[in-house]
Steps between C-alpha positions, in 0.01 A plus 500: 500500500456844344731592207704811554501761226833627364501811720418278819788263410730793458409649835570171673839466331591859594380449858724195538802670340460830677361442851425798722851604637367608835349162564805311372714713733263416795515119419877521495505677850327204666671212660368220280611243760208613715226264425218719631587769231440249226133467594287678248272757671279556192269261327574628150130542403389716213339841468218581509421332837219562738352313810210556720554164694148375450619196332680357810336333805499684816789389719719381214869587481523726194849376397362152476179593331674726235868397478532648152382845599657556840827459694639618832809702583615361836803603705458279790451144611110514496298497194281803410137394573248628230157380546168554317256645753143619505452861570262796446617671186523858399140486357361347823462160365663176651776398270828314481830676544871404549651568836871531515588411867827535691634165642534457874878512480755700296398839625638780291575285199338528149192280436340611188241377240618553144373467156637574151819462313828681469412587144181677605548876396283785411200370694220648725400355835165543678465333842216530750654429849466557874734474784574622859881482458722792578712480290372315190712394216454455116765402247541567123769416245565179680756279331459123447731398804408807716837649429354847425189702561350839579360480852218717618459561878204689630542618850350761726366716232804481276595290195860376467642346170808295514719349210603165622799315335621150637335575827640856552253785503546864403227759569430679179178685573277620787166668510264624778150360484150607632479158666655145524201307348526238782154568652366147414267657229525417130727702289591504128871499397589587143840490353677552167814293464752592232864428436672712769181678606211461744187709561280353791187644656260390770149638483638764239769628734851479348732294720790449252587690170848371433738496201824315556795736431749213502511164327136397490319164560328399182191366666379213722234365724273645773466402857351587851597415853342472834726671760507334835403188687117445487440783251310466166509660161168431323448522123141511365608487141786623273561540133814550300481620132743636244513877468395643149 
């Protein structure tokens, strides 16, 4: 086990004594008697993290192949299927990718693939993806138990950002877009995730440039979701690294 320096030990003590007040308030707002809410929706892996999915056999279930790096955020009776598939990548070569699929039941409920930890803050995301979903969804600032998040919905050439607390969503930003990025071609999503702030682009176009005016979420994990029965959200690769 690595030894912590004096500053590192002090940071851990302060974090334990003075937790983020917004996250504490959200935790208290949840009915702790609901067993489903106690399920951790983040794997608590470390930054930096990256994956191109080449290390997993085609057809394998990603959550079983890499349980320390991935979790799912389910809101229905069916599990979110996330398989490693073979596809033609953005450079035209055959490669492995992660396919987040929507279950055959639970239409309209959340079924998302997640990575990260609620302590992730001040980090950058780069994700190469493709989908035909309208809308498609991404999540940042996800808490350990899914009790809070910033929720991005991209639908019909517009981006909508919601602040979600204990299952209740409030629209906090909207922006018209040049397209919906659901044409089945590869696109590159980049994001800067900071305490109370999010800047997110696809192929250089700004979808979100948000600064929370109220009590801010400190940080959290990242996730994506397929939208309807039979649909797929495919990830060629993604990488997460601390911001300078």
